N, C-alpha and C positions, 0 to 999 in steps of 0.2 A: 897241296895247299891247305891246310888248316887254316877254319875261320873261325874265330872266339868272341861271343857276344856276351862283353860283360857284363850290361846293365842286364839281360835276360838272366844270366846267372844269380847277378846277385837278388836280383828280384824273386828268382826261385828258393834260393835259399830263405828268406827274409819269409816269404810265404809259408813255407816248412818249420819255421820257427816258430811263428804266429800260431797254424795250427798244433804243435807242439803243445804250445804254453795253454792254446784253449781247451786241450782236451786232459791235461794235466789239473786235476782239483787241487784248489785255494787250500792252505792248512790253516784250519781257523783258528782263534785265539782263545785260549783258554785262559779263564778268570775265577780265582778264588773269592767267595763268598761266605759272608754268615748273615744272620739275623740283622733285619734295620733295628732289633732290640739291644744288638750287642753294642756296646761302646767303641768298640776297636773301629778305624777309617782308614787304615792304612795298614800295610805288611810288606815285610820281605821275603823274596826267596826264602832263605836261611830259615827266617824264623816258622815260616809255613812248612817246613821240612820238619822240624823240631814235632810240631802235632802229628806228621802224618808215619814219623818212623816211632812213635812213641815215647818220646824224651822229654813230653810236657803233656801235663795234664788240664791246661788251662784252658783248653777246646775240646771238643768233643768229634774228632776226622770223620765224614763220610765219606766213604770212595763208589766212584764208578765201578760197573762191574768188570770182572777180572778177564783181561785179555781182552778190553773193547782200547780202541785205536787212543782215548782219550786218556785212557788211565795210564797206560805206556808212556805215550808224550808229556805228562804230566810229572810223572815220576823221574825222570829223563831230565827234566827240565830246573826242575824243585830242588832233587834229592841229588843228580847226577849218578844214578843208580837205575839198572832197567828194574821191570819188574817182579823178577824171578829173586833178585837181590834183597829186594824191601819185603817180600813175604817169606823171606827165610829169618829177616831180622823180627817179623812180626813172629815167627812160629817159635822164636826163641824166646821172646815177652809171655806169649800166652802159656809156653812150658813151661818157666820159671815163676809162672801166676805175679808178671809182674803189670801186665797189661791184658786187654782184649782188643780184638783187632777192630777196625773199621767196619761199621756194617757198609754191605755193600748195595748199590742201587742197580738197575738196569737202563735207565735212562736220565737226562739231563734233567727232566720234569720230576723224577721222581728224587732226584737230590736236593735239587731246588726245593722243592717240598718239605723234605726231610729237614734242611736248614732253616726252612722259613719257619718252621715251627718251633724250634729248640734255640734259645739264645745261646747255648754254649757251643752248638754246632758248628764245624766248618767243612766246607767242600769244595769242589772246583766243576764247573759246568761249560760249554760252550758261550761265548761271550754273546751270540745271539738268542741264546736263551734265558739270558738279564730280564727280569721285569722288576717292577717294583716291590716284590713280595718279599727280595734280597739285597744286602748291600757288598758290593764289588770294592775287595779290598787290595786288591793286586791282579795284574795284567801281566800275563805271561806273554814271551815275545815270541 
């Protein structure tokens, strides 16, 4: 005769699920930032995509390091393209002389400083890195 202990099985499953959830890092929120000197107060993802795909020169885009998780996540959310597709777009624009690609920075702090120092700059950083040197105009889901 087989004896089943349903409460114990449920407890074990719950404990295992909790352990897995605790070991998976939470996905950080990404925000689009500008200098506090910039008059912009908010922006839609579609608008941000225009600047980061070289379709508008109203802002000067500032990029995170190539291959970084935040860069890959940002481009997927804002442009619905992966980083390789975005790089191809910029390569074509540079080759035809229509645009200069965004400057790349190694960290949130470097991007934040570059944006804070240039009223025309637009960048993206982890929400946890925001301080009063920059202004958030878009929070990505």
